[in-house]
DSSP file (Angstrom, degrees, kcal/mol; ACC not computed):
  #  RESIDUE AA STRUCTURE BP1 BP2  ACC     N-H-->O    O-->H-N    N-H-->O    O-->H-N    TCO  KAPPA ALPHA  PHI   PSI    X-CA   Y-CA   Z-CA
    1    1 A M              0   0    0      0, 0.0     2,-0.1     0, 0.0    26,-0.1   0.000 360.0 360.0 360.0 138.1  -15.5   19.8   24.5
    2    2 A Q        -     0   0    0     24,-0.2     2,-0.3     1,-0.0     3,-0.0  -0.414 360.0-140.4 -71.5 146.4  -15.8   18.3   21.0
    3    3 A T    >   -     0   0    0     -2,-0.1     3,-1.5     1,-0.1     4,-0.3  -0.759  21.1-118.0-102.1 157.6  -14.4   14.8   20.4
    4    4 A L  G >  S+     0   0    0     -2,-0.3     3,-1.9     1,-0.3     6,-0.1   0.863 112.7  62.0 -62.6 -35.1  -12.6   14.0   17.2
    5    5 A T  G 3  S+     0   0    0      1,-0.3     5,-0.3     4,-0.1    -1,-0.3   0.617  89.7  70.5 -69.6  -9.2  -15.2   11.4   16.2
    6    6 A S  G <  S+     0   0    0     -3,-1.5     2,-0.3     2,-0.1    -1,-0.3   0.613  76.2 100.2 -79.9 -10.6  -17.8   14.2   16.2
    7    7 A I  S X  S-     0   0    0     -3,-1.9     3,-1.7    -4,-0.3    15,-0.1  -0.595  94.5 -91.9 -75.6 134.6  -16.1   15.5   13.0
    8    8 A R  T 3  S-     0   0    0     14,-0.4    13,-3.6    -2,-0.3    -1,-0.1  -0.185 103.4  -7.3 -50.9 127.1  -18.1   14.4    9.9
    9    9 A N  T 3  S-     0   0    0     11,-0.2    -1,-0.3     1,-0.2     2,-0.1   0.799  87.7-174.5  55.3  35.6  -16.8   11.1    8.4
   10   10 A F    <   -     0   0    0     -3,-1.7     2,-0.4    -5,-0.3    10,-0.2  -0.381   5.4-178.1 -62.6 133.9  -13.8   11.0   10.8
   11   11 A M  E     -A   19   0A   0      8,-2.9     8,-2.7    -2,-0.1     2,-0.9  -0.981  21.7-151.2-136.4 124.0  -11.3    8.2   10.1
   12   12 A Q  E     +A   18   0A   0     -2,-0.4     6,-0.2     6,-0.2     3,-0.1  -0.847  20.1 175.8 -90.9 106.5   -8.2    7.5   12.2
   13   13 A L        -     0   0    0      4,-1.7     2,-0.3    -2,-0.9     5,-0.2   0.787  62.9 -21.8 -86.2 -29.4   -5.9    5.9    9.5
   14   14 A S  S    S-     0   0    0      3,-1.9    -1,-0.2     1,-0.0     0, 0.0  -0.926  78.3 -82.2-161.8 179.6   -2.8    5.5   11.7
   15   15 A E  S    S+     0   0    0     -2,-0.3     3,-0.1     1,-0.2    -2,-0.0   0.814 130.9  38.7 -61.5 -27.5   -1.3    7.0   14.8
   16   16 A R  S    S+     0   0    0      1,-0.1    79,-2.8    78,-0.1     2,-0.4   0.701 113.7  51.0 -97.8 -23.9    0.0    9.8   12.6
   17   17 A V  E     + b   0  95A   0     77,-0.2    -3,-1.9    79,-0.1    -4,-1.7  -0.964  49.5 168.3-130.3 131.9   -2.9   10.5   10.2
   18   18 A A  E     -Ab  12  96A   0     77,-1.9    79,-2.5    -2,-0.4     2,-0.3  -0.959  12.6-163.5-131.5 154.5   -6.6   11.1   10.5
   19   19 A T  E     +Ab  11  97A   0     -8,-2.7    -8,-2.9    -2,-0.3     2,-0.3  -0.907  18.7 140.7-133.3 161.3   -9.1   12.3    7.9
   20   20 A A  E     - b   0  98A   0     77,-1.5    79,-1.4    -2,-0.3    82,-0.4  -0.977  46.6 -78.4-174.5-178.8  -12.6   13.8    7.9
   21   21 A G  S    S-     0   0    0    -13,-3.6    80,-0.3    80,-0.3    79,-0.3  -0.070  81.5 -40.7 -80.7-167.0  -15.0   16.3    6.5
   22   22 A Q        -     0   0    0     78,-2.0   -14,-0.4    26,-0.1    -1,-0.2  -0.426  61.6-148.6 -66.0 118.2  -15.0   20.0    7.4
   23   23 A P        -     0   0    0      0, 0.0     2,-0.2     0, 0.0    28,-0.1  -0.480   8.5-132.0 -79.3 157.9  -14.3   20.6   11.1
   24   24 A D     >  -     0   0    0     -2,-0.1     4,-2.1     1,-0.0     5,-0.2  -0.455  38.4 -88.6 -95.8-179.4  -15.8   23.5   13.0
   25   25 A L  H  > S+     0   0    0      1,-0.2     4,-1.9     2,-0.2     5,-0.1   0.895 127.7  50.2 -61.0 -42.3  -13.7   25.8   15.3
   26   26 A D  H  > S+     0   0    0      1,-0.2     4,-2.0     2,-0.2    -1,-0.2   0.879 110.0  51.5 -62.9 -37.0  -14.3   23.6   18.4
   27   27 A Q  H  > S+     0   0    0      2,-0.2     4,-2.0     1,-0.2    -1,-0.2   0.854 106.1  53.8 -70.5 -34.3  -13.3   20.5   16.5
   28   28 A F  H  X S+     0   0    0     -4,-2.1     4,-2.4     2,-0.2    -1,-0.2   0.900 107.5  52.1 -63.8 -38.7  -10.1   22.3   15.3
   29   29 A E  H  X S+     0   0    0     -4,-1.9     4,-2.7     1,-0.2    -2,-0.2   0.913 107.8  51.3 -61.0 -42.2   -9.4   23.0   19.0
   30   30 A A  H  X S+     0   0    0     -4,-2.0     4,-1.6     2,-0.2    -1,-0.2   0.879 108.5  52.0 -62.5 -38.0   -9.9   19.3   19.7
   31   31 A L  H  <>S+     0   0    0     -4,-2.0     5,-2.2     2,-0.2    -2,-0.2   0.927 110.5  47.2 -63.4 -44.9   -7.4   18.4   17.0
   32   32 A A  H ><5S+     0   0    0     -4,-2.4     3,-1.6     1,-0.2    -2,-0.2   0.923 111.4  51.3 -61.7 -43.8   -4.8   20.7   18.4
   33   33 A D  H 3<5S+     0   0    0     -4,-2.7    -1,-0.2     1,-0.3    -2,-0.2   0.807 105.1  57.4 -63.2 -29.6   -5.4   19.3   21.9
   34   34 A A  T 3<5S-     0   0    0     -4,-1.6    -1,-0.3    -5,-0.2    -2,-0.2   0.431 124.1-103.6 -82.1   0.7   -5.0   15.8   20.4
   35   35 A G  T < 5 +     0   0    0     -3,-1.6    59,-0.3     1,-0.3    -3,-0.2   0.584  62.8 158.5  92.2  10.2   -1.5   16.7   19.2
   36   36 A Y      < -     0   0    0     -5,-2.2    -1,-0.3     1,-0.1    59,-0.2  -0.490  15.7-178.0 -68.3 138.4   -2.1   17.3   15.5
   37   37 A Q        +     0   0    0     57,-2.8    27,-3.2     1,-0.2     2,-0.4   0.651  61.5  42.4-109.9 -23.9    0.6   19.5   14.1
   38   38 A V  E     -dc  64  95A   0     56,-1.9    58,-2.8    25,-0.2     2,-0.5  -0.989  57.1-164.4-133.6 135.1   -0.4   19.8   10.4
   39   39 A V  E     -dc  65  96A   0     25,-3.1    27,-2.7    -2,-0.4     2,-0.5  -0.986   6.9-168.7-117.8 124.7   -3.8   20.4    8.8
   40   40 A I  E     -dc  66  97A   0     56,-2.7    58,-2.9    -2,-0.5     2,-0.5  -0.968   5.3-163.2-114.2 122.3   -4.1   19.8    5.1
   41   41 A N  E     +dc  67  98A   0     25,-2.8    27,-2.7    -2,-0.5    58,-0.2  -0.920  16.1 176.9-109.9 120.3   -7.4   21.1    3.5
   42   42 A L        +     0   0    0     56,-3.2    28,-2.4    -2,-0.5    57,-0.2   0.433  52.6 100.6 -99.2  -1.5   -8.3   19.7    0.0
   43   43 A A  S    S-     0   0    0     55,-0.5     2,-0.1    26,-0.2    28,-0.1  -0.436  81.3-102.0 -81.6 158.0  -11.7   21.6   -0.2
   44   44 A L    >   -     0   0    0     26,-0.3     3,-1.9    25,-0.2    -1,-0.1  -0.464  30.8-116.4 -72.6 152.2  -12.2   24.8   -2.1
   45   45 A A  T 3  S+     0   0    0      1,-0.3    -1,-0.1    -2,-0.1     9,-0.1   0.780 117.0  46.0 -62.0 -26.8  -12.2   28.0   -0.1
   46   46 A D  T 3  S+     0   0    0      3,-0.0    -1,-0.3     6,-0.0     3,-0.1   0.149  86.4 131.8-103.2  20.0  -15.8   28.6   -1.1
   47   47 A S  S X  S-     0   0    0     -3,-1.9     3,-2.2     1,-0.2    -4,-0.0  -0.250  73.0 -78.3 -66.1 157.7  -17.0   25.0   -0.5
   48   48 A E  T 3  S+     0   0    0      1,-0.3    -1,-0.2     3,-0.0   -26,-0.1  -0.346 119.6   9.4 -55.7 133.4  -20.1   24.3    1.5
   49   49 A H  T 3  S+     0   0    0      1,-0.2    -1,-0.3    -3,-0.1    -2,-0.1   0.511  89.7 157.6  70.9   7.3  -19.4   24.7    5.2
   50   50 A A    <   -     0   0    0     -3,-2.2     2,-0.5     1,-0.1    -1,-0.2  -0.329  41.0-124.8 -60.6 143.8  -15.9   26.2    4.6
   51   51 A L    >   -     0   0    0     -3,-0.1     3,-1.3   -28,-0.1     4,-0.2  -0.801  17.4-124.7 -93.1 128.3  -14.7   28.3    7.5
   52   52 A A  T 3  S+     0   0    0     -2,-0.5    -6,-0.0     1,-0.3    -7,-0.0  -0.498  97.6  11.4 -65.0 138.7  -13.7   31.9    6.7
   53   53 A N  T 3> S+     0   0    0     -2,-0.2     4,-2.3     3,-0.1    -1,-0.3   0.814  79.1 155.5  62.0  33.2  -10.1   32.4    7.8
   54   54 A E  H <> S+     0   0    0     -3,-1.3     4,-2.8     1,-0.2     5,-0.2   0.913  70.9  53.4 -56.5 -44.0   -9.5   28.7    8.4
   55   55 A A  H  > S+     0   0    0      1,-0.2     4,-2.7     2,-0.2    -1,-0.2   0.916 108.7  49.5 -57.9 -43.9   -5.7   29.1    7.9
   56   56 A Q  H  > S+     0   0    0      2,-0.2     4,-2.4     1,-0.2    -1,-0.2   0.926 112.1  47.6 -61.9 -46.0   -5.7   31.9   10.6
   57   57 A W  H  X S+     0   0    0     -4,-2.3     4,-1.3     2,-0.2    -2,-0.2   0.931 113.5  47.6 -61.4 -46.2   -7.6   29.8   13.1
   58   58 A V  H  <>S+     0   0    0     -4,-2.8     5,-2.1     1,-0.2     3,-0.4   0.923 112.9  48.2 -62.7 -45.2   -5.4   26.7   12.5
   59   59 A N  H ><5S+     0   0    0     -4,-2.7     3,-1.8    -5,-0.2    -1,-0.2   0.890 107.5  55.6 -63.6 -39.3   -2.2   28.7   12.9
   60   60 A Q  H 3<5S+     0   0    0     -4,-2.4    -1,-0.2     1,-0.3    -2,-0.2   0.782 103.4  56.3 -64.0 -25.8   -3.5   30.4   16.1
   61   61 A L  T 3<5S-     0   0    0     -4,-1.3    -1,-0.3    -3,-0.4    -2,-0.2   0.420 125.2-105.0 -84.7   1.3   -4.0   26.9   17.5
   62   62 A G  T < 5S+     0   0    0     -3,-1.8     2,-0.3     1,-0.3    -3,-0.2   0.606  80.6 123.4  89.2  12.6   -0.3   26.2   16.8
   63   63 A M      < -     0   0    0     -5,-2.1    -1,-0.3   -25,-0.0     2,-0.3  -0.781  63.5-115.9-106.7 152.3   -0.8   23.9   13.8
   64   64 A K  E     -d   38   0A   0    -27,-3.2   -25,-3.1    -2,-0.3     2,-0.5  -0.663  30.1-148.1 -81.4 138.5    0.6   24.3   10.3
   65   65 A Y  E     -d   39   0A   0     -2,-0.3     2,-0.4   -27,-0.2   -25,-0.2  -0.941  16.9-179.7-116.5 129.3   -2.0   24.9    7.6
   66   66 A I  E     -d   40   0A   0    -27,-2.7   -25,-2.8    -2,-0.5     2,-0.6  -0.994   9.1-162.0-126.8 126.0   -1.7   23.7    4.0
   67   67 A H  E     +d   41   0A   0     -2,-0.4   -25,-0.2   -27,-0.2   -27,-0.1  -0.938  15.4 170.4-112.5 118.9   -4.4   24.4    1.5
   68   68 A I        -     0   0    0    -27,-2.7     2,-0.4    -2,-0.6    -2,-0.0  -0.818  25.7-150.4-121.9  86.7   -4.5   22.4   -1.7
   69   69 A P        -     0   0    0      0, 0.0     2,-0.6     0, 0.0   -26,-0.2  -0.438  13.8-170.1 -68.0 119.3   -7.8   23.3   -3.3
   70   70 A V        -     0   0    0    -28,-2.4     2,-0.5    -2,-0.4   -26,-0.3  -0.945  22.4-131.1-113.0 118.7   -9.1   20.3   -5.4
   71   71 A D    >   -     0   0    0     -2,-0.6     3,-2.0     3,-0.4   -28,-0.1  -0.569  15.1-145.7 -67.1 116.7  -12.1   20.9   -7.6
   72   72 A F  T 3  S+     0   0    0     -2,-0.5    -1,-0.2     1,-0.3   -29,-0.0   0.812  98.2  47.6 -56.7 -32.0  -14.4   18.0   -6.7
   73   73 A N  T 3  S+     0   0    0      1,-0.2    -1,-0.3    64,-0.0    -2,-0.1   0.470 124.7  28.0 -89.6  -1.9  -15.7   17.8  -10.3
   74   74 A A  S <  S+     0   0    0     -3,-2.0    -3,-0.4     2,-0.0    -1,-0.2  -0.291  71.0 179.6-156.8  63.2  -12.2   17.9  -11.9
   75   75 A P        -     0   0    0      0, 0.0     2,-0.3     0, 0.0    -5,-0.1  -0.384  19.0-153.9 -66.0 148.3   -9.3   16.5   -9.7
   76   76 A T     >  -     0   0    0      1,-0.1     4,-1.9    -2,-0.0     5,-0.1  -0.833  29.9-118.1-125.8 161.4   -6.0   16.7  -11.4
   77   77 A E  H  > S+     0   0    0     -2,-0.3     4,-2.8     1,-0.2     5,-0.2   0.887 117.0  58.3 -59.5 -39.4   -2.6   15.0  -11.3
   78   78 A R  H  > S+     0   0    0      1,-0.2     4,-2.4     2,-0.2    -1,-0.2   0.897 103.7  51.7 -59.7 -41.0   -1.1   18.3  -10.2
   79   79 A D  H  > S+     0   0    0      1,-0.2     4,-2.2     2,-0.2    -1,-0.2   0.935 111.2  47.5 -58.6 -46.6   -3.4   18.3   -7.2
   80   80 A F  H  X S+     0   0    0     -4,-1.9     4,-2.9     1,-0.2    -2,-0.2   0.905 110.2  51.3 -64.4 -41.8   -2.3   14.8   -6.3
   81   81 A V  H  X S+     0   0    0     -4,-2.8     4,-2.6     2,-0.2    -1,-0.2   0.914 109.7  50.1 -62.6 -42.4    1.4   15.6   -6.7
   82   82 A R  H  X S+     0   0    0     -4,-2.4     4,-2.1    -5,-0.2    -1,-0.2   0.905 111.9  49.2 -60.8 -40.6    1.0   18.7   -4.4
   83   83 A F  H  X S+     0   0    0     -4,-2.2     4,-2.8     2,-0.2     5,-0.2   0.939 110.4  49.1 -63.2 -48.3   -0.7   16.4   -1.9
   84   84 A V  H  X S+     0   0    0     -4,-2.9     4,-2.7     1,-0.2     5,-0.2   0.917 110.9  51.2 -57.9 -44.3    2.1   13.8   -2.1
   85   85 A N  H  X S+     0   0    0     -4,-2.6     4,-2.4     1,-0.2    -1,-0.2   0.907 111.4  47.3 -61.1 -42.2    4.7   16.5   -1.6
   86   86 A A  H  X S+     0   0    0     -4,-2.1     4,-1.9     2,-0.2    -2,-0.2   0.928 113.0  48.0 -65.5 -45.0    2.9   17.8    1.5
   87   87 A M  H  < S+     0   0    0     -4,-2.8    -2,-0.2     1,-0.2    -1,-0.2   0.901 114.2  47.0 -63.3 -40.0    2.5   14.4    3.0
   88   88 A N  H >< S+     0   0    0     -4,-2.7     3,-1.3    -5,-0.2    -1,-0.2   0.902 109.7  53.4 -67.8 -40.2    6.1   13.6    2.3
   89   89 A L  H 3< S+     0   0    0     -4,-2.4     3,-0.2     1,-0.3    -1,-0.2   0.866 119.4  34.3 -61.5 -36.7    7.3   16.9    3.8
   90   90 A Y  T >< S+     0   0    0     -4,-1.9     3,-2.0     1,-0.2    -1,-0.3  -0.061  77.3 127.7-109.9  31.8    5.4   16.3    7.0
   91   91 A Q  T <  S+     0   0    0     -3,-1.3    -1,-0.2     1,-0.3    -2,-0.1   0.662  75.8  49.5 -66.1 -15.4    5.8   12.5    7.2
   92   92 A R  T 3  S+     0   0    0     -3,-0.2     2,-0.3    -4,-0.1    -1,-0.3   0.258 100.9  83.6-103.7  10.8    7.1   12.8   10.7
   93   93 A H  S <  S-     0   0    0     -3,-2.0     2,-0.7   -56,-0.0   -57,-0.1  -0.767  88.3-105.7-112.3 157.4    4.3   15.0   11.9
   94   94 A K        -     0   0    0    -59,-0.3   -57,-2.8    -2,-0.3   -56,-1.9  -0.755  48.6-164.8 -82.4 116.3    0.8   14.2   13.1
   95   95 A C  E     -bc  17  38A   0    -79,-2.8   -77,-1.9    -2,-0.7     2,-0.5  -0.853  21.5-164.1-115.4 138.8   -1.4   15.2   10.2
   96   96 A F  E     -bc  18  39A   0    -58,-2.8   -56,-2.7    -2,-0.4     2,-0.5  -0.988  13.5-167.8-116.6 124.2   -5.1   15.8    9.8
   97   97 A V  E     +bc  19  40A   0    -79,-2.5   -77,-1.5    -2,-0.5     2,-0.3  -0.947  14.0 169.1-117.2 128.6   -6.4   15.9    6.2
   98   98 A H  E     +bc  20  41A   0    -58,-2.9   -56,-3.2    -2,-0.5   -55,-0.5  -0.927  19.6 169.9-138.0 162.1   -9.9   17.2    5.4
   99   99 A S        -     0   0    0    -79,-1.4   -56,-0.0    -2,-0.3   -59,-0.0  -0.607  62.0 -70.2-139.9-155.5  -12.3   18.2    2.7
  100  100 A V  S    S-     0   0    0    -79,-0.3   -78,-2.0    -2,-0.2   -79,-0.1   0.959 125.5  -2.6 -70.7 -50.0  -16.0   18.9    2.8
  101  101 A A  S    S-     0   0    0    -80,-0.3   -80,-0.3   -81,-0.1    -1,-0.1   0.264 101.1-101.9-128.1   9.6  -17.1   15.3    3.4
  102  102 A N  S  > S+     0   0    0    -82,-0.4     4,-1.4     4,-0.0   -81,-0.1   0.618  91.6 115.0  75.6  15.7  -13.9   13.3    3.3
  103  103 A R  H  > S+     0   0    0      2,-0.2     4,-1.7     3,-0.1     5,-0.2   0.957  77.8  40.5 -78.9 -54.3  -14.6   12.1   -0.2
  104  104 A R  H  > S+     0   0    0      1,-0.2     4,-2.6     2,-0.2     5,-0.2   0.942 119.0  49.2 -53.7 -48.4  -11.7   13.9   -2.0
  105  105 A V  H  > S+     0   0    0      1,-0.2     4,-3.3     2,-0.2     5,-0.3   0.890 103.7  58.2 -63.3 -41.4   -9.4   13.0    0.9
  106  106 A S  H  X S+     0   0    0     -4,-1.4     4,-2.0     1,-0.2    -1,-0.2   0.905 112.1  41.7 -57.7 -41.1  -10.4    9.3    1.0
  107  107 A V  H  X S+     0   0    0     -4,-1.7     4,-2.6     2,-0.2     5,-0.2   0.943 115.9  47.9 -71.4 -48.0   -9.3    8.9   -2.6
  108  108 A F  H  X S+     0   0    0     -4,-2.6     4,-2.4     1,-0.2    -2,-0.2   0.919 114.8  46.6 -60.0 -43.6   -6.1   11.0   -2.2
  109  109 A M  H  X S+     0   0    0     -4,-3.3     4,-3.2     2,-0.2     5,-0.2   0.921 111.6  50.4 -65.8 -43.5   -5.1    9.2    1.0
  110  110 A A  H  X S+     0   0    0     -4,-2.0     4,-2.0    -5,-0.3    -2,-0.2   0.928 113.0  46.1 -61.4 -44.4   -5.8    5.7   -0.5
  111  111 A L  H  X S+     0   0    0     -4,-2.6     4,-2.5     2,-0.2    -1,-0.2   0.917 114.1  48.9 -63.1 -42.3   -3.7    6.5   -3.6
  112  112 A Y  H  X S+     0   0    0     -4,-2.4     4,-2.3    -5,-0.2     6,-0.2   0.925 110.3  50.5 -62.2 -45.0   -0.9    7.9   -1.4
  113  113 A Q  H  X>S+     0   0    0     -4,-3.2     5,-1.8     1,-0.2     6,-1.6   0.845 112.2  47.2 -65.9 -32.9   -1.0    4.9    0.9
  114  114 A M  H ><5S+     0   0    0     -4,-2.0     3,-0.6    -5,-0.2    -1,-0.2   0.899 110.3  53.1 -71.0 -40.2   -0.7    2.6   -2.1
  115  115 A L  H 3<5S+     0   0    0     -4,-2.5    -2,-0.2     1,-0.2    -1,-0.2   0.881 114.4  41.6 -60.5 -39.3    2.1    4.6   -3.5
  116  116 A T  H 3<5S-     0   0    0     -4,-2.3    -1,-0.2    -5,-0.1    -2,-0.2   0.513 114.9-114.7 -87.5  -5.5    4.0    4.4   -0.3
  117  117 A G  T <<5S+     0   0    0     -3,-0.6    -3,-0.2    -4,-0.5    -4,-0.1   0.562  82.2 122.0  84.3   7.9    3.2    0.7    0.2
  118  118 A E  S   <S+     0   0    0     -5,-1.8     2,-0.3    -6,-0.2    -4,-0.2   0.844  79.2  21.2 -71.0 -32.9    1.2    1.3    3.4
  119  119 A L  S    S-     0   0    0     -6,-1.6    -2,-0.2    -9,-0.2     2,-0.2  -0.965  73.2-131.6-133.9 149.2   -1.9   -0.3    1.8
  120  120 A D     >  -     0   0    0     -2,-0.3     4,-2.4    -3,-0.1     5,-0.2  -0.505  41.3 -97.8 -88.6 171.8   -2.6   -2.7   -1.0
  121  121 A G  H  > S+     0   0    0     31,-0.3     4,-2.6     1,-0.2     5,-0.2   0.861 120.9  51.9 -60.1 -39.8   -5.3   -1.9   -3.5
  122  122 A E  H  > S+     0   0    0      2,-0.2     4,-2.1     1,-0.2    -1,-0.2   0.933 112.6  44.5 -66.0 -45.0   -8.0   -4.0   -1.9
  123  123 A A  H  > S+     0   0    0      2,-0.2     4,-2.0     1,-0.2    -2,-0.2   0.891 113.7  51.5 -65.3 -38.7   -7.6   -2.4    1.5
  124  124 A A  H  X S+     0   0    0     -4,-2.4     4,-2.2     2,-0.2    -2,-0.2   0.916 109.3  49.8 -64.0 -43.0   -7.4    1.1    0.0
  125  125 A W  H  X S+     0   0    0     -4,-2.6     4,-2.5    29,-0.2    -1,-0.2   0.902 110.1  50.3 -63.9 -40.4  -10.6    0.5   -2.0
  126  126 A M  H  X S+     0   0    0     -4,-2.1     4,-1.0     1,-0.2    -1,-0.2   0.878 108.3  53.7 -64.2 -37.2  -12.4   -0.7    1.2
  127  127 A Q  H  < S+     0   0    0     -4,-2.0     3,-0.5     2,-0.2     4,-0.4   0.918 110.4  46.2 -62.9 -44.1  -11.1    2.4    3.0
  128  128 A I  H >X S+     0   0    0     -4,-2.2     4,-2.4     1,-0.2     3,-2.0   0.929 108.4  56.1 -62.5 -45.6  -12.6    4.6    0.3
  129  129 A K  H 3< S+     0   0    0     -4,-2.5    -1,-0.2     1,-0.3    -2,-0.2   0.674  92.5  69.9 -67.3 -16.4  -15.9    2.7    0.3
  130  130 A C  T 3< S+     0   0    0     -4,-1.0    -1,-0.3    -3,-0.5    -2,-0.2   0.780 114.1  29.4 -65.1 -25.2  -16.3    3.4    4.0
  131  131 A I  T <4 S-     0   0    0     -3,-2.0     2,-0.3    -4,-0.4    -2,-0.2   0.837 131.0 -36.6-100.6 -46.7  -16.9    7.0    3.0
  132  132 A W     <  -     0   0    0     -4,-2.4    -1,-0.4   -30,-0.1    -2,-0.0  -0.980  50.4 -98.3-168.2 171.3  -18.5    6.8   -0.5
  133  133 A Q        -     0   0    0     -2,-0.3    -4,-0.1    -3,-0.1   -30,-0.0  -0.933  49.3-124.4-104.5 107.4  -18.7    5.1   -3.9
  134  134 A P        -     0   0    0      0, 0.0    -5,-0.0     0, 0.0     2,-0.0  -0.206  23.0-132.8 -56.7 139.8  -16.6    7.2   -6.3
  135  135 A D     >  -     0   0    0      1,-0.1     4,-2.7     4,-0.0     5,-0.2  -0.107  37.7 -81.2 -80.2-174.9  -18.4    8.4   -9.4
  136  136 A E  H  > S+     0   0    0      1,-0.2     4,-2.5     2,-0.2     5,-0.2   0.878 128.8  54.2 -59.6 -40.2  -17.1    8.2  -12.9
  137  137 A T  H  > S+     0   0    0      1,-0.2     4,-2.0     2,-0.2    -1,-0.2   0.937 113.8  40.9 -58.9 -47.6  -15.0   11.3  -12.6
  138  138 A W  H  > S+     0   0    0      2,-0.2     4,-2.5     1,-0.2    -2,-0.2   0.839 112.7  53.6 -75.1 -32.9  -13.2   10.0   -9.5
  139  139 A Q  H  X S+     0   0    0     -4,-2.7     4,-2.2     2,-0.2    -1,-0.2   0.916 110.5  48.2 -64.8 -41.0  -12.9    6.4  -10.9
  140  140 A A  H  X S+     0   0    0     -4,-2.5     4,-2.4    -5,-0.2    -2,-0.2   0.897 111.1  51.2 -64.1 -39.6  -11.2    7.9  -14.0
  141  141 A F  H  X S+     0   0    0     -4,-2.0     4,-2.6    -5,-0.2     5,-0.3   0.928 108.3  51.6 -62.6 -45.2   -9.0   10.0  -11.7
  142  142 A I  H  X S+     0   0    0     -4,-2.5     4,-2.6     1,-0.2    -2,-0.2   0.926 112.4  45.9 -57.4 -45.7   -8.0    6.9   -9.7
  143  143 A M  H  X S+     0   0    0     -4,-2.2     4,-2.6     2,-0.2    -1,-0.2   0.871 110.4  53.7 -67.9 -36.6   -7.1    5.0  -12.9
  144  144 A E  H  X S+     0   0    0     -4,-2.4     4,-2.5     2,-0.2    -2,-0.2   0.933 113.0  42.9 -61.8 -46.0   -5.2    8.0  -14.3
  145  145 A I  H  X S+     0   0    0     -4,-2.6     4,-2.6     2,-0.2     6,-0.3   0.903 111.9  55.0 -68.2 -40.2   -3.1    8.2  -11.1
  146  146 A R  H  X>S+     0   0    0     -4,-2.6     5,-1.9    -5,-0.3     4,-0.7   0.945 113.3  41.5 -55.1 -49.5   -2.6    4.5  -11.1
  147  147 A D  H  <5S+     0   0    0     -4,-2.6     3,-0.5     3,-0.2    -2,-0.2   0.916 115.8  48.6 -67.1 -44.3   -1.3    4.5  -14.6
  148  148 A K  H  <5S+     0   0    0     -4,-2.5    -1,-0.2     1,-0.2    -2,-0.2   0.888 122.6  32.5 -64.5 -40.8    0.9    7.6  -14.2
  149  149 A F  H  <5S-     0   0    0     -4,-2.6    -1,-0.2    -5,-0.2    -2,-0.2   0.328 105.7-121.3-102.7   6.6    2.5    6.4  -10.9
  150  150 A K  T  <5 +     0   0    0     -4,-0.7     2,-0.4    -3,-0.5    -3,-0.2   0.893  48.7 171.4  56.1  44.8    2.5    2.6  -11.7
  151  151 A I      < -     0   0    0     -5,-1.9     2,-0.6    -6,-0.3    -1,-0.2  -0.731  32.2-133.0 -87.6 130.3    0.4    1.8   -8.7
  152  152 A V        -     0   0    0     -2,-0.4     2,-0.5   -38,-0.2   -31,-0.3  -0.747  26.2-178.3 -83.8 120.1   -0.9   -1.7   -8.5
  153  153 A I    >   +     0   0    0     -2,-0.6     3,-0.6   -33,-0.1     2,-0.3  -0.749   2.7 177.3-123.8  83.0   -4.6   -1.5   -7.6
  154  154 A R  T 3   +     0   0    0     -2,-0.5   -29,-0.2     1,-0.2     3,-0.1  -0.645  69.9  21.4 -81.4 141.6   -6.0   -5.0   -7.2
  155  155 A G  T 3  S+     0   0    0     -2,-0.3     2,-0.4     1,-0.3    -1,-0.2   0.292  88.3 125.6  89.6 -11.7   -9.7   -5.2   -6.2
  156  156 A M    <         0   0    0     -3,-0.6    -1,-0.3     1,-0.1    -3,-0.1  -0.679 360.0 360.0 -83.9 133.1  -10.6   -1.6   -7.3
  157  157 A Q              0   0    0     -2,-0.4    -1,-0.1    -3,-0.1   -18,-0.1   0.340 360.0 360.0-132.4 360.0  -13.5   -1.5   -9.7
């Protein structure tokens, strides 16, 4: 049986939320067995390693599936708002959020956690850097969301 930590770039952020890269079918089974109720996918349907019929597999395992396709080269405010709405809607559920390599997700989660007051900017930035160093596109996106939502991001560079 697969363990959750075998999923690429797996991070347990809280009792309720974990993030990672693309799971395989056995890893989705492990997520269901671990009590996850909601899967949010930020990768494009044709992303590298994407699973055909992912929604169907997740639903058959008894979990709710939400797909918010975020173009890695052009994330938008609309994408982030859809993500915030999904996280707020399922705030009392155990949620697993993934993309291809947990890069998109690391940024979206850090911004969300700052927006909700769960993390300060320095802790959020360290959380992102555990996965990757955002490029210019993603740094600009972080600053756009910061400005739009009046998020205080100390320590982010």
